[in-house]
C-alpha positions in Angstrom: -50.6 42.6 66.3 -51.9 44.6 69.3 -55.0 42.5 69.7 -56.1 42.7 66.1 -58.7 40.0 65.5 -57.9 38.4 62.1 -61.3 36.7 62.1 -63.1 40.0 62.3 -62.4 40.7 58.6 -65.3 40.3 56.3 -64.6 39.0 52.8 -66.6 38.1 49.7 -66.3 34.3 50.4 -69.0 34.8 53.0 -71.3 36.2 50.3 -70.7 33.6 47.7 -73.5 33.6 45.1 -74.7 37.0 46.3 -72.1 39.4 45.0 -72.8 42.1 42.6 -70.0 43.9 40.6 -70.1 47.3 39.0 -67.2 47.2 36.6 -64.7 49.9 35.7 -66.2 52.2 33.1 -69.8 51.5 34.2 -71.8 54.5 35.6 -75.0 53.8 37.6 -77.2 56.9 38.0 -79.6 56.3 40.9 -79.7 54.7 44.3 -78.5 51.1 44.8 -80.0 48.7 47.3 -78.3 45.3 47.7 -78.0 42.2 49.9 -74.7 40.3 50.1 -71.6 41.7 48.6 -71.2 44.7 46.3 -67.9 45.3 44.5 -67.7 48.8 42.9 -64.9 49.5 40.4 -67.0 51.9 38.4 -69.1 54.9 39.5 -72.4 55.2 41.4 -74.1 58.6 41.3 -76.6 57.9 44.1 -77.0 56.5 47.6 -75.8 52.9 48.4 -77.9 51.0 51.0 -77.8 47.4 52.3 -81.0 45.6 53.0 -82.0 46.2 56.7 -80.8 43.6 59.1 -78.3 42.1 56.6 -74.5 41.5 57.1 -73.8 43.1 53.7 -70.3 44.2 52.5 -69.5 47.1 50.2 -66.0 47.1 48.7 -65.0 50.2 46.7 -61.9 49.6 44.7 -59.1 52.1 43.9 -60.8 53.1 40.6 -64.3 53.2 42.2 -66.3 56.4 42.9 -69.5 56.8 44.9 -71.3 60.2 44.8 -73.9 59.8 47.6 -74.4 58.4 51.1 -73.4 54.9 52.1 -75.5 52.9 54.6 -73.9 49.4 54.8 -72.8 47.4 57.9 -69.3 46.4 56.5 -67.5 48.9 54.3 -64.0 48.7 52.7 -63.0 51.8 50.8 -60.0 52.3 48.6 -61.6 54.7 46.1 -63.4 58.1 46.3 -66.6 58.8 48.2 -68.4 62.1 48.1 -71.0 61.8 50.9 -71.4 60.4 54.4 -70.5 56.8 55.3 -72.7 55.1 57.8 -71.5 51.7 59.0 -73.1 49.8 61.9 -70.3 47.3 62.2 -66.9 47.9 60.5 -65.3 50.5 58.2 -61.9 49.9 56.6 -60.2 52.8 54.9 -57.4 51.6 52.7 -54.3 53.6 51.5 -56.0 55.2 48.4 -59.3 56.0 50.2 -60.7 59.6 50.0 -63.9 60.3 51.8 -65.4 63.8 51.4 -68.0 63.6 54.2 -68.5 62.2 57.7 -67.7 58.6 58.6 -70.1 57.1 61.2 -68.6 53.9 62.5 -68.6 51.4 65.3 -65.2 49.9 64.5 -62.8 51.6 62.1 -59.4 50.6 60.5 -57.5 53.4 58.7 -54.3 52.7 56.8 -51.7 55.4 56.4 -52.5 57.4 53.3 -56.3 57.3 53.7 -58.0 60.7 53.7 -61.2 61.8 55.5 -62.4 65.3 54.8 -65.1 65.4 57.4 -65.7 64.1 60.9 -65.1 60.6 62.4 -68.2 59.9 64.4 -68.2 56.9 66.8 -71.6 55.2 67.0 -72.4 53.1 70.1 -73.7 49.6 69.5 -77.5 49.6 69.6 -79.2 47.5 72.3 -82.6 45.9 71.9 -85.2 48.4 73.1 -88.0 47.2 75.4 -91.5 46.9 74.2 -92.8 50.5 74.3 -96.4 49.4 75.0 -95.2 47.5 78.1 -93.2 50.4 79.4 -95.2 53.4 78.3 -96.1 55.9 81.0 -99.4 57.7 81.0 -98.3 60.9 82.6 -101.6 62.7 82.1 -103.7 60.2 84.0 -104.4 60.5 87.7 -104.1 57.3 89.8 -107.3 55.6 90.7 -108.1 53.9 94.1 -108.2 50.5 92.5 -104.7 50.9 90.9 -102.4 48.3 92.4 -99.4 50.0 93.9 -96.4 48.0 95.3 -96.1 48.5 99.1 -93.4 50.9 100.2 -90.6 49.3 102.2 -89.4 51.3 105.1 -86.3 50.6 107.1 -85.6 51.9 110.6 -82.2 53.1 111.3 -80.6 51.5 114.4 -80.7 53.9 117.3 
């Protein structure tokens, strides 16, 4: 409805064989770094990060709690987060989601009932940066006579 792209959804089928689950009743003290899918039904007391350059997915269930920052491309929250959420691709806040922190997103879906106690910060997609060595300017150097300068074009206005 209203241009919603059904194929945009990310699910665990895409990460088959690379999904980690933290079960209900389990408490992890410390940072978690993962690749693939991470399903959290327990508690993580630390930051959660995806491997750089991955298309990882974090799914926080209704019973799940994360006390720390989240840095994952695809995030689906239906539990409680105490910390900032940073997503480079897609954030989905389900009906039972409670985020006590800022949500940095490129694309966001928020269902009625979701709660954000912080700011929603839209992040522009990053473009590939040019090679800094090729575009670096040496502002402190004076031009020399043998430096090649492109000829200046001049146009005469019709009189």
